[in-house]
C-alpha positions as CSV (number, residue, x, y, z in Angstrom):
1,X,78.2,73.5,73.0
2,X,77.7,71.8,76.7
3,X,78.2,68.4,76.8
4,X,75.4,66.0,79.4
5,X,76.3,62.7,79.8
6,X,72.8,60.9,80.9
7,X,72.9,58.1,84.3
8,X,71.7,56.3,81.7
9,X,74.6,56.9,79.6
10,X,76.7,56.3,82.4
11,X,75.6,53.0,83.3
12,X,76.0,51.4,79.7
13,X,79.4,52.9,79.7
14,X,81.0,51.0,81.8
15,X,78.3,47.6,81.3
16,X,80.3,47.7,78.0
17,X,83.4,49.9,78.6
18,X,84.1,53.3,77.3
19,X,84.1,56.3,79.5
20,X,83.4,60.2,80.0
21,X,86.2,60.9,78.9
22,X,85.9,58.5,75.2
23,X,82.2,59.8,75.3
24,X,83.3,63.0,75.8
25,X,85.6,62.7,72.9
26,X,83.8,60.4,70.6
27,X,81.0,64.2,69.8
28,X,84.4,66.4,69.6
29,X,86.0,64.3,67.0
30,X,84.3,60.7,66.0
31,X,83.0,60.1,62.8
32,X,78.9,60.8,62.1
33,X,77.5,57.6,62.1
34,X,72.8,57.2,61.4
35,X,70.9,56.8,64.1
36,X,66.8,57.0,64.4
37,X,63.9,59.2,65.5
38,X,66.0,62.4,65.3
39,X,69.3,61.6,66.8
40,X,72.7,62.0,66.1
41,X,75.3,59.5,66.5
42,X,78.7,59.2,66.8
43,X,81.0,57.3,66.7
44,X,85.2,56.4,67.0
45,X,87.7,54.0,66.7
46,X,90.3,52.8,69.6
47,X,93.8,50.7,69.6
48,X,91.9,48.6,73.1
49,X,95.0,45.8,72.2
50,X,93.7,43.2,75.7
51,X,91.4,40.6,76.2
52,X,87.7,41.6,76.9
53,X,85.3,39.0,78.2
54,X,88.7,36.5,78.1
55,X,89.1,36.8,74.9
56,X,91.6,39.5,73.3
57,X,90.0,42.8,70.8
58,X,92.7,45.0,69.2
59,X,90.0,47.4,69.0
60,X,86.4,48.9,70.5
61,X,84.6,50.5,68.3
62,X,82.7,52.9,70.7
63,X,79.2,54.6,69.1
64,X,76.9,57.6,70.8
65,X,73.5,58.2,70.4
66,X,72.8,61.4,71.4
67,X,70.5,64.9,70.7
68,X,71.0,68.3,70.5
69,X,68.6,70.5,72.7
70,X,69.4,74.6,72.0
71,X,73.0,74.8,73.0
72,X,73.6,71.2,75.3
73,X,74.0,68.2,74.2
74,X,72.4,65.1,75.5
75,X,73.2,62.1,75.5
76,X,70.6,58.6,75.1
77,X,73.0,55.6,75.1
78,X,76.0,54.7,74.3
79,X,77.5,51.1,72.3
80,X,80.6,49.2,71.9
81,X,82.2,47.0,69.8
82,X,85.3,45.2,70.4
83,X,87.0,43.4,66.7
84,X,90.4,44.6,64.6
85,X,89.9,47.6,62.1
86,X,92.2,48.2,59.8
87,X,91.0,51.8,58.7
88,X,90.3,53.7,61.5
89,X,87.1,55.7,60.0
């Protein structure tokens, strides 16, 4: 299925510390998460191991919210959380 990354998603990705490549990876290999309003969500935890905004984090969890229209996945937005996840589900 084709993945279309919306310009809004790319803008948020840059601000929040993720990439289009990671977004595509999450849609293909991430785990499902709840989403509202007939949307879908997937997430994935990545090793991070560096500082972000002056604080060190071992992981980042990226969540992608998207919709499916016919044969195309269209992203809505992306969220990035920094922290330490013991289990990468």
